C-alpha positions in Angstrom: 101.7 93.3 101.2 100.5 96.8 102.1 97.4 98.3 100.4 97.5 102.0 99.7 94.8 103.9 97.9 95.9 106.4 95.2 93.4 109.3 95.4 92.6 112.6 97.0 88.9 111.7 97.3 88.0 111.6 101.0 84.9 109.4 100.4 86.9 106.7 98.7 89.6 106.9 101.4 86.9 106.5 104.1 85.4 103.5 102.2 88.8 101.8 101.9 89.5 102.5 105.6 86.2 101.0 106.6 87.0 97.8 104.7 89.7 97.2 107.2 92.6 96.5 104.9 94.0 100.0 104.2 97.6 100.7 105.1 98.1 104.2 103.7 97.4 106.8 101.0 99.3 108.2 98.0 98.2 111.3 96.2 99.7 113.9 93.8 98.9 117.3 92.3 96.9 115.7 89.5 94.7 113.9 91.9 94.2 117.0 94.1 93.2 119.0 91.0 90.7 116.2 90.1 89.0 116.8 93.4 89.0 120.6 93.0 91.6 121.1 95.7 93.6 124.1 94.6 95.7 126.7 96.4 98.6 125.9 98.7 96.7 126.3 102.0 93.8 124.1 100.8 96.2 121.4 99.6 98.0 121.4 103.0 94.8 121.2 104.9 93.6 118.3 102.6 96.7 116.3 103.5 95.9 116.7 107.2 92.3 115.7 106.6 93.6 112.5 104.9 95.9 111.8 107.8 93.0 112.1 110.2 91.1 109.4 108.3 93.8 106.7 108.0 96.2 105.1 110.4 99.2 104.7 108.0 101.5 106.6 105.8 100.3 109.4 103.6 102.6 110.4 100.7 102.5 114.2 100.1 104.2 115.3 96.9 106.5 118.3 96.5 106.0 120.6 93.5 109.5 122.0 93.5 112.2 120.6 91.2 115.3 122.3 92.6 117.2 121.0 95.6 116.8 124.0 97.9 113.1 124.3 97.1 112.5 120.6 97.5 114.1 120.7 100.9 112.0 123.8 101.9 108.7 122.3 100.7 109.5 118.8 102.0 110.2 120.0 105.5 107.0 122.0 105.5 105.1 118.9 104.4 106.8 116.7 107.0 105.8 119.1 109.8 102.1 118.8 108.9 101.6 115.4 110.5 103.7 112.5 111.7 102.1 110.2 109.1 103.4 112.3 106.2 105.9 110.8 103.8 107.6 113.3 101.5 107.2 112.4 97.8 110.1 113.6 95.7 110.6 113.2 91.9 113.2 110.9 90.4 115.6 113.7 89.2 119.1 114.6 90.3 118.0 117.2 92.8 115.3 114.9 94.0 117.9 112.2 94.8 120.1 114.8 96.6 117.0 115.9 98.6 116.2 112.2 99.4 119.6 111.8 101.0 119.2 115.0 103.0 115.8 113.9 104.2 117.0 110.4 105.1 119.8 111.9 107.1 117.3 114.0 108.9 115.0 111.1 109.7 112.3 112.4 107.3 110.7 109.5 105.4 110.5 109.7 101.6 108.8 108.3 98.5 110.8 108.6 95.3 108.2 108.8 92.5 108.0 108.6 88.7 110.4 105.6 88.6 110.6 103.8 85.3 113.9 101.8 85.4 115.9 99.5 87.7 118.7 102.1 87.7 116.5 104.8 89.0 115.2 102.4 91.7 118.8 101.6 92.6 119.7 105.2 93.0 116.6 105.8 95.2 117.6 103.0 97.5 121.2 104.2 97.7 119.9 107.6 98.7 117.9 106.1 101.6 114.4 106.3 100.2 111.7 104.8 102.4 109.6 103.9 99.3 110.3 103.8 95.6 107.4 104.1 93.2 107.7 102.3 89.9 104.7 103.3 87.7 103.7 100.0 86.1 100.5 101.3 84.5 102.2 104.0 82.6 104.8 101.6 81.3 101.9 99.3 80.1 100.5 102.3 78.3 103.5 102.5 76.0 103.7 98.7 75.4 106.4 98.1 78.0 106.0 95.4 80.6 105.5 97.3 83.9 105.4 94.1 86.0 108.9 93.2 84.7 110.2 96.3 86.3 108.8 95.2 89.7 110.6 91.9 89.3 113.9 93.5 88.4 113.8 95.9 91.3 112.9 93.1 93.7 115.9 91.1 92.5 118.3 94.0 92.9 117.0 95.0 96.3 117.2 91.4 97.6 120.8 91.1 96.3 121.9 93.9 98.6 119.2 93.8 101.4 118.0 97.3 100.7 115.4 98.4 103.2 113.6 100.6 100.6 110.1 99.3 100.0 108.8 98.7 96.5 105.6 100.6 96.1 103.9 99.5 92.9 102.2 102.6 91.6 99.9 103.4 88.7 98.1 100.2 89.5 95.1 100.1 87.2 93.1 97.0 88.0 92.8 94.0 90.3 95.2 91.7 88.3 97.9 94.3 88.7 97.4 93.8 92.5 97.6 90.0 92.2 100.7 90.1 89.9 102.5 92.6 92.1 101.8 90.4 95.2 103.3 87.4 93.3 106.4 89.4 92.4 107.0 90.5 96.0 106.1 94.2 95.8 106.0 95.5 99.4 103.1 97.9 98.7 100.6 98.5 96.0 98.7 101.8 95.4 95.7 102.1 93.2 92.1 103.2 93.0 89.4 101.8 95.3 88.1 99.7 92.4 91.4 97.7 92.2 91.0 96.8 95.9 87.3 96.0 95.8 87.8 93.9 92.7 89.6 91.3 94.9 86.3 90.7 96.6 84.6 89.4 93.5 84.2 85.9 92.1 81.2 84.5 90.3 81.4 81.3 92.3 81.2 83.2 95.5 78.1 85.0 94.2 76.4 81.8 93.0 77.4 79.9 96.1 75.9 82.5 98.4 72.8 82.7 96.4 72.4 78.9 96.6 73.0 78.9 100.4 70.3 81.6 100.9 67.9 79.7 98.6 68.4 76.5 100.5 67.9 78.3 103.8 64.6 79.8 102.7 63.3 76.4 101.6 63.8 75.0 105.1 62.8 78.0 107.2 
């Protein structure tokens, strides 16, 4: 399972990279705005800054919602850096653009996916990644993890190469559950990754080891 961090915060990205388990980054306009990154040139520069920190894929999201504009913006993003994956919305023109990018060898991440049918269309259009938003489904009392299971079943039926990128991961148990269900990638905040480190028996065990060591030395 690949670990992506979902942020535009460079400090968090560096911390995750230093941990040695980071495989990539996803970000979006909301996360950019949260970090005070505004203006087209500043946003493009920030994507490059992220690519210079990590070794893996960096999903950069288009703002456009019409086919021609998605193509124009997506090609500009793809030219920024070889690690860039163009993030397109799950709309009709987004799927059309996904097919265009796939035919051109430009990698894509179809985002804002909330149903198995949407995920099926994305795979048929040649998406590199599909991003089901499990946390947002949980927010409306719908089982987001069930969507991961359904997509996994469909993709395995037909050997689709599109990778399931579990998005809107909120906490550590989301990570564990997505791993159990066979998601190819998870993307979430740094806290969801660091939470995997923690267990009270590890803490108490280490404290006991150190206490015993001090007694004999």
